[in-house]
C-alpha positions as CSV (number, residue, x, y, z in Angstrom):
1,M,-1.6,29.2,-24.4
2,A,-3.0,29.9,-20.9
3,I,-4.9,26.6,-20.9
4,T,-4.5,23.4,-22.7
5,L,-6.8,20.6,-21.8
6,L,-6.2,17.4,-23.9
7,P,-8.8,14.7,-23.5
8,L,-7.2,11.3,-23.9
9,L,-9.4,8.8,-25.5
10,S,-9.9,5.2,-24.3
11,A,-11.4,2.2,-25.9
12,A,-14.8,3.4,-24.8
13,D,-14.5,6.4,-27.1
14,G,-14.1,4.3,-30.2
15,P,-11.1,3.2,-32.3
16,D,-8.5,5.7,-33.4
17,G,-6.6,5.3,-36.6
18,P,-2.8,5.5,-36.7
19,D,-3.0,9.1,-37.9
20,S,-5.6,10.3,-35.4
21,T,-3.4,12.7,-33.4
22,L,-4.2,15.4,-30.8
23,I,-1.9,18.4,-30.8
24,S,-1.3,20.8,-28.0
25,G,1.0,23.8,-28.1
26,Q,2.6,25.0,-24.9
27,A,4.6,27.9,-23.5
28,G,8.2,27.9,-24.7
29,G,7.3,26.2,-27.9
30,A,6.9,22.7,-26.6
31,V,4.3,20.6,-28.4
32,V,2.4,17.6,-27.1
33,R,1.0,15.1,-29.5
34,R,-0.8,11.8,-29.1
35,S,-1.5,9.0,-31.6
36,V,-3.1,5.6,-31.3
37,L,-1.2,3.1,-33.6
38,P,-2.4,-0.2,-35.0
39,G,-2.8,-2.7,-32.2
40,G,-4.1,0.0,-29.8
41,V,-0.6,1.1,-28.9
42,R,-0.7,4.7,-27.6
43,V,2.2,7.1,-28.2
44,L,2.4,10.5,-26.5
45,T,5.3,12.9,-27.0
46,E,6.4,16.3,-25.9
47,A,8.8,18.0,-28.2
48,M,11.0,20.4,-26.3
49,P,12.9,22.9,-28.5
50,G,16.6,23.2,-27.8
51,Q,16.8,19.9,-25.9
52,R,19.7,17.7,-26.9
53,S,18.5,14.7,-24.8
54,A,15.3,12.7,-24.7
55,T,13.6,10.4,-22.2
56,I,11.5,7.5,-23.4
57,G,9.2,5.4,-21.3
58,F,7.3,2.2,-22.1
59,W,4.4,1.9,-19.7
60,V,2.2,-1.1,-19.1
61,G,-1.0,-0.4,-17.1
62,V,-0.5,-3.3,-14.7
63,G,0.8,-3.1,-11.2
64,S,0.9,-5.2,-8.0
65,R,-2.8,-4.7,-7.5
66,D,-3.5,-6.7,-10.6
67,E,-1.8,-9.9,-9.5
68,T,-4.0,-12.9,-8.8
69,E,-3.6,-15.5,-6.1
70,G,-0.4,-17.4,-6.8
71,Q,1.1,-14.5,-8.8
72,H,1.9,-12.1,-6.0
73,G,5.2,-10.4,-6.6
74,S,5.1,-11.2,-10.3
75,T,4.9,-7.6,-11.5
76,H,8.1,-6.6,-9.7
77,F,9.7,-9.9,-10.7
78,L,9.1,-9.0,-14.3
79,E,10.7,-5.6,-13.8
80,H,13.9,-7.4,-13.0
81,L,13.6,-10.2,-15.5
82,L,13.1,-8.0,-18.6
83,F,16.6,-6.7,-18.2
84,K,17.9,-10.3,-18.2
85,G,17.8,-11.0,-21.9
86,T,15.6,-11.3,-25.0
87,K,15.6,-13.5,-28.1
88,R,17.9,-10.9,-29.7
89,R,20.0,-9.6,-26.7
90,T,21.8,-10.9,-23.6
91,A,21.6,-9.0,-20.3
92,L,25.1,-7.6,-20.9
93,E,24.1,-6.4,-24.4
94,I,21.1,-4.6,-23.0
95,A,23.2,-2.9,-20.3
96,S,26.1,-2.1,-22.7
97,A,23.7,-0.5,-25.2
98,F,23.1,2.4,-22.8
99,D,26.5,2.5,-21.1
100,E,28.3,3.0,-24.4
101,V,26.4,6.1,-25.3
102,G,26.4,7.6,-21.7
103,G,22.7,6.9,-21.3
104,E,20.7,5.8,-18.3
105,S,18.1,3.1,-18.2
106,N,15.9,1.8,-15.4
107,A,12.4,0.6,-14.5
108,A,9.8,1.2,-11.8
109,T,7.0,-1.0,-10.6
110,A,4.0,0.7,-8.9
111,K,0.7,-0.5,-7.6
112,E,-1.1,0.4,-10.9
113,S,1.5,0.5,-13.6
114,T,5.0,-0.5,-14.6
115,C,7.4,1.7,-16.6
116,Y,10.7,0.9,-18.4
117,Y,12.5,4.0,-19.3
118,A,15.8,5.5,-20.6
119,R,17.4,8.9,-21.0
120,V,19.8,9.4,-23.9
121,L,21.1,11.9,-26.4
122,D,18.5,12.8,-29.0
123,T,20.6,11.1,-31.6
124,D,20.4,7.8,-29.6
125,L,16.7,7.8,-29.2
126,P,16.2,5.2,-32.0
127,M,18.5,2.8,-30.1
128,A,16.6,3.3,-26.8
129,I,13.3,2.6,-28.5
130,D,14.6,-0.5,-30.1
131,V,16.2,-1.9,-27.0
132,I,13.3,-1.2,-24.6
133,A,10.7,-2.4,-27.2
134,D,12.8,-5.6,-27.4
135,M,12.8,-6.0,-23.6
136,V,9.0,-5.4,-23.3
137,T,7.9,-7.6,-26.2
138,S,10.5,-10.4,-26.3
139,A,11.8,-11.2,-22.8
140,V,12.9,-14.8,-22.5
141,I,12.2,-15.2,-18.7
142,D,14.9,-17.8,-18.6
143,P,14.3,-20.3,-15.7
144,A,17.9,-20.1,-14.5
145,E,17.9,-16.3,-14.6
146,L,14.6,-16.3,-12.7
147,E,16.0,-18.5,-9.9
148,Q,19.0,-16.2,-9.6
149,E,16.8,-13.1,-9.6
150,R,14.5,-14.7,-7.0
151,D,17.5,-14.5,-4.6
152,V,18.2,-10.9,-5.6
153,I,14.6,-9.9,-4.9
154,L,14.6,-11.6,-1.6
155,E,17.7,-9.6,-0.7
156,E,15.9,-6.4,-1.8
157,I,12.9,-7.2,0.4
158,A,15.3,-8.0,3.3
159,M,17.0,-4.6,2.8
160,D,13.7,-2.8,2.9
161,G,12.7,-4.8,6.0
162,D,15.8,-3.5,7.8
163,D,14.7,0.1,7.2
164,P,12.1,0.9,10.0
165,T,10.7,3.8,8.0
166,D,9.9,1.5,5.1
167,V,8.4,-1.0,7.5
168,A,6.2,1.7,9.0
169,H,4.9,2.8,5.6
170,E,4.2,-0.7,4.5
171,K,2.4,-1.7,7.7
172,F,0.4,1.6,7.6
173,V,-0.8,1.1,4.1
174,A,-1.7,-2.5,4.8
175,A,-3.7,-1.5,7.9
176,V,-5.5,1.5,6.2
177,L,-6.5,-0.4,3.0
178,G,-7.1,-3.8,4.6
179,S,-8.1,-6.5,2.2
180,H,-8.0,-4.2,-0.9
181,A,-5.3,-5.3,-3.4
182,L,-3.6,-1.9,-3.0
183,G,-2.8,-2.9,0.5
184,R,-0.3,-5.5,-0.6
185,P,3.4,-4.6,-0.9
186,I,4.6,-3.9,-4.4
187,G,7.5,-6.3,-4.2
188,G,5.6,-9.1,-2.6
189,T,6.4,-10.9,0.6
190,P,9.3,-13.3,1.1
191,E,6.9,-16.1,1.2
192,A,5.2,-15.1,-2.1
193,I,8.5,-14.6,-3.9
194,K,9.8,-18.0,-2.7
195,A,6.6,-19.7,-3.8
196,V,5.8,-18.1,-7.2
197,P,6.7,-20.5,-10.0
198,R,8.1,-19.4,-13.4
199,E,4.8,-20.5,-15.0
200,S,2.9,-17.9,-13.0
201,V,5.3,-15.1,-13.8
202,W,5.2,-16.1,-17.5
203,A,1.4,-16.2,-17.5
204,H,1.3,-12.7,-15.9
205,Y,3.7,-11.4,-18.7
206,Q,1.7,-13.0,-21.5
207,K,-1.6,-11.6,-20.2
208,H,-0.6,-8.0,-19.6
209,Y,2.3,-7.1,-21.9
210,R,0.2,-6.7,-25.1
211,P,-0.2,-3.9,-27.7
212,E,-3.5,-2.7,-26.3
213,T,-2.0,-2.2,-22.8
214,L,1.2,-0.5,-24.0
215,V,1.6,3.3,-23.6
216,I,4.8,4.9,-24.9
217,T,5.7,8.4,-23.7
218,A,8.7,10.5,-24.7
219,A,9.9,14.1,-24.1
220,G,12.9,16.1,-25.2
221,G,14.6,16.6,-28.5
222,L,12.4,14.5,-30.7
223,D,9.9,14.4,-33.6
224,H,6.5,12.7,-32.9
225,D,6.1,11.1,-36.3
226,T,9.6,9.7,-36.1
227,V,9.0,8.2,-32.7
228,C,5.7,6.6,-33.9
229,S,7.6,5.1,-36.9
230,L,10.4,3.8,-34.8
231,V,7.9,2.2,-32.4
232,M,6.0,0.5,-35.2
233,D,9.2,-0.9,-36.7
234,A,10.4,-2.2,-33.3
235,L,7.1,-3.9,-32.5
236,R,6.8,-5.5,-35.9
237,T,10.4,-6.7,-35.6
238,A,9.3,-8.4,-32.3
239,G,6.5,-10.2,-34.2
240,W,3.7,-8.5,-32.4
241,S,0.3,-8.7,-34.2
242,L,-0.8,-5.1,-34.7
243,D,-4.5,-5.2,-35.8
244,D,-5.7,-1.9,-37.4
245,G,-9.1,-2.4,-35.7
246,A,-7.7,-2.9,-32.1
247,V,-8.4,-0.3,-29.5
248,P,-6.6,0.5,-26.3
249,T,-7.5,-1.1,-23.0
250,P,-9.9,1.1,-21.1
251,R,-8.6,3.0,-18.1
252,R,-9.3,1.6,-14.6
253,S,-12.7,2.4,-13.1
254,S,-12.6,5.4,-10.9
255,D,-15.7,4.4,-9.0
256,P,-14.9,4.7,-5.3
257,V,-14.7,1.5,-3.3
258,S,-15.5,0.8,0.3
259,I,-12.3,0.5,2.4
260,T,-12.4,-2.1,5.2
261,G,-9.1,-1.3,6.9
262,T,-8.2,-1.6,10.6
263,A,-8.2,1.7,12.4
264,G,-6.5,2.1,15.7
265,L,-3.0,1.5,16.9
266,H,-0.7,-1.1,15.3
267,V,2.7,-1.7,16.9
268,V,5.6,-3.5,15.1
269,K,8.5,-4.6,17.3
270,R,11.9,-3.7,16.0
271,Q,15.1,-3.3,18.0
272,V,16.0,0.2,16.7
273,E,17.1,3.4,18.4
274,Q,14.3,5.6,16.9
275,A,10.6,5.0,16.8
276,N,8.8,5.6,13.5
277,I,5.2,6.8,13.6
278,I,2.6,7.2,10.9
279,L,-0.9,8.4,11.6
280,G,-3.5,8.7,8.9
281,C,-6.7,7.5,7.1
282,P,-8.2,6.7,3.7
283,S,-8.4,9.7,1.4
284,L,-8.9,10.9,-2.2
285,R,-8.9,9.0,-5.5
286,A,-6.5,10.1,-8.2
287,T,-9.2,11.7,-10.3
288,D,-10.8,13.6,-7.4
289,E,-11.0,17.3,-8.2
290,R,-9.9,18.0,-4.7
291,R,-6.4,16.6,-5.4
292,Y,-5.2,20.2,-5.8
293,V,-6.7,21.0,-2.4
294,M,-4.9,18.1,-0.9
295,S,-1.6,19.3,-2.4
296,V,-2.1,22.7,-0.7
297,L,-3.1,21.0,2.6
298,N,0.0,18.9,2.6
299,S,2.2,21.9,1.9
300,I,0.8,23.8,4.9
301,L,0.6,20.9,7.2
302,G,3.9,19.0,6.5
303,G,5.4,20.1,3.2
304,G,8.6,21.7,4.2
305,M,10.7,23.3,6.9
306,S,8.1,26.1,7.4
307,S,5.2,23.7,7.7
308,R,3.2,23.3,10.8
309,L,4.4,19.9,11.7
310,F,8.1,20.8,11.2
311,Q,7.8,24.1,13.1
312,E,5.8,22.7,16.1
313,I,7.3,19.3,16.6
314,R,10.9,19.9,15.6
315,E,11.7,23.6,15.8
316,K,9.7,24.5,18.9
317,R,9.9,21.2,20.8
318,G,13.0,19.4,19.4
319,L,11.2,16.1,19.5
320,V,12.1,14.8,16.0
321,Y,14.6,15.1,13.2
322,S,12.1,14.4,10.4
323,T,8.3,14.9,10.2
324,Y,6.1,15.5,7.2
325,S,2.6,14.7,5.7
326,F,1.9,12.9,2.5
327,A,-1.0,11.5,0.3
328,S,-1.1,8.7,-2.3
329,S,-4.0,8.4,-4.7
330,Y,-5.1,5.5,-6.9
331,A,-8.0,4.9,-9.3
332,D,-10.6,4.0,-6.7
333,T,-9.1,5.0,-3.4
334,G,-6.2,6.7,-1.6
335,Y,-4.7,7.5,1.8
336,F,-3.3,10.4,3.8
337,G,-0.7,10.2,6.5
338,M,1.6,12.1,8.8
339,Y,5.1,10.8,9.7
340,A,7.5,11.4,12.5
341,G,10.6,9.7,13.9
342,C,11.4,10.2,17.5
343,A,13.0,8.7,20.6
344,P,11.0,5.7,21.9
345,G,10.1,7.5,25.1
346,K,8.5,10.4,23.2
347,V,6.0,8.4,21.0
348,G,2.9,9.2,23.0
349,Q,3.7,12.9,23.0
350,V,4.5,13.0,19.3
351,I,1.3,11.1,18.4
352,G,-0.6,13.7,20.4
353,L,1.0,16.6,18.5
354,L,0.4,15.0,15.1
355,T,-3.3,14.7,16.1
356,V,-3.5,18.3,17.4
357,E,-2.0,19.9,14.3
358,L,-4.5,18.1,12.0
359,E,-7.4,19.0,14.3
360,K,-6.2,22.7,14.5
361,L,-6.2,22.8,10.7
362,A,-9.7,21.5,10.7
363,T,-11.1,23.8,13.4
364,D,-9.1,27.0,12.9
365,G,-8.4,26.9,9.1
366,V,-5.4,28.5,7.5
367,S,-4.3,32.1,7.4
368,D,-3.9,34.2,4.2
369,E,-0.1,34.2,4.7
370,E,0.0,30.4,4.9
371,L,-2.1,29.9,1.9
372,K,0.0,32.3,-0.2
373,K,3.2,30.6,0.9
374,A,1.8,27.1,0.0
375,L,0.6,28.3,-3.4
376,G,4.0,29.7,-4.1
377,Q,5.8,26.6,-2.9
378,L,3.7,24.3,-5.1
379,S,3.8,26.6,-8.1
380,G,7.6,26.8,-8.0
381,G,7.8,23.0,-7.5
382,I,5.7,22.3,-10.6
383,V,7.7,24.5,-12.8
384,L,11.1,23.4,-11.6
385,A,10.1,19.7,-11.7
386,L,9.3,20.1,-15.4
387,E,12.7,21.5,-16.4
388,D,13.9,18.0,-17.2
389,S,12.6,15.6,-19.9
390,G,12.1,12.7,-17.4
391,S,9.5,14.5,-15.4
392,R,7.7,15.5,-18.6
393,M,7.8,11.9,-19.8
394,S,6.3,10.7,-16.6
395,R,3.6,13.4,-16.7
396,L,2.4,12.1,-20.1
397,G,2.2,8.6,-18.7
398,R,0.1,9.6,-15.7
399,A,-2.2,11.6,-17.9
400,E,-2.8,8.7,-20.3
401,L,-3.1,6.0,-17.7
402,V,-4.7,7.7,-14.7
403,T,-6.6,11.0,-15.3
404,G,-7.5,11.0,-19.0
405,E,-6.5,14.6,-19.4
406,F,-3.3,16.5,-20.1
407,L,-2.8,19.9,-18.4
408,D,-0.1,22.3,-19.6
409,I,2.0,24.1,-17.0
410,D,-0.2,27.2,-17.0
411,E,-3.4,25.2,-16.4
412,S,-1.8,23.2,-13.6
413,L,-0.7,26.5,-11.9
414,D,-4.2,27.9,-12.4
415,R,-5.8,24.9,-10.6
416,I,-3.4,25.2,-7.7
417,R,-3.9,28.9,-7.4
418,A,-7.6,28.5,-7.4
419,V,-7.6,26.6,-4.1
420,T,-9.2,28.5,-1.3
421,A,-8.6,28.5,2.4
422,A,-12.2,27.3,2.9
423,E,-11.6,24.3,0.7
424,V,-8.4,23.4,2.6
425,Q,-10.2,23.6,6.0
426,Q,-13.1,21.5,4.7
427,L,-10.8,18.7,3.5
428,A,-8.9,18.9,6.8
429,R,-12.3,18.5,8.6
430,E,-13.0,15.3,6.6
431,L,-9.6,13.9,7.4
432,A,-9.8,14.7,11.1
433,A,-13.2,13.1,11.3
434,S,-12.1,9.8,9.7
435,P,-11.2,6.8,11.7
436,R,-7.4,7.0,12.3
437,T,-4.9,4.3,11.8
438,I,-1.6,4.7,13.8
439,T,1.4,2.6,13.0
440,V,4.5,2.6,15.3
441,V,7.7,0.7,14.6
442,G,10.1,0.5,17.5
443,P,11.4,-1.4,20.5
444,F,8.0,-2.1,21.9
445,E,5.8,-5.0,22.6
446,E,2.7,-5.3,20.4
447,T,0.5,-4.7,23.4
448,E,2.1,-1.2,24.0
449,T,-0.6,1.6,24.1
450,F,1.6,4.7,24.7
451,G,-1.2,6.0,26.9
452,L,-3.6,6.5,24.1
């Protein structure tokens, strides 16, 4: 099929029964199906013919932005603690279950969701579903394990704090988004981690890890009905109440919010050999139709070795080793930025060049050759990324939790290829006209101005 658009229902659309399934055929014989099970549990699968492996993900639509006062850092804390034992398994038994079959398991905490996932042989998928379901539904959150893991997380935060690039990104996001909950670090601050009690982490777990918030996505060598049956068995074994009349939790509101960040220059003192610079501004929400335009803009401006930033700042002038542009989008807001790492004495010059390249894109637009190259780069990236089951599993999760629609590869490519040079220039104009936030991490006093 050239286009497959799969609307993904939410609670607002009315309750689905356990056999209410949407089916989408794709190129190559892959089939996407979705069911809403009793309790409001959502299951989405993509069967990939010929695959001997499968990736399963258990998603909870809760991230660091959902933490209340006194709970900051709890979401990431839970990511660690769910591997530390359940009523049925010890931490070693959880780890051994995947090691002994050559599988991989991990988890990821983001600002709007948390995912626990595993990649295994297709024949080991029942085990993976059972183990991860056990972790998600029946974590013990043992007080002694929590205290030990508190130290581990503090070490993780300290490690990130020793990386000036990570510091630059964290400080940039905090400055751009200001008091918005998305501006907080995912892992929490050392102060928050030291202070959060076990009771707050447990309350966060009990509130958000529920059937109606759970989304399960899987891709690879699998059968949809079998996955649904295995999920139901695992959740019932855990003792979860699965009400036939329950409906999924609605998606987050995509209404845009007013951002009250702090534009201007922000200097963070670190005794490092290289200064790290990020310049940017608030940008598009995750459901904004111009997200495809943003992808093309990023490709042209800072998406590779032939991008404008790389060619001008590194290749022509030799001022940096790394430079790129990026964008992150969430339900109600997002941000755009340009990064460069350079010698401390070159900061003012590099900031000027980052600014010039964005403004040139806004005033002069893009050439046909640049547009063609960007469309080719993005198209190839989309196809190659979806060669593995993990990427397809993640795509299903984002579709269900974020956008509410599933696009097959052909439709994704069509939307990228439909972007015009005029649309790229218009978005660049909006970005260039926005109040700019500049974060610099390096051996400078906070009063340094770099001649700006």
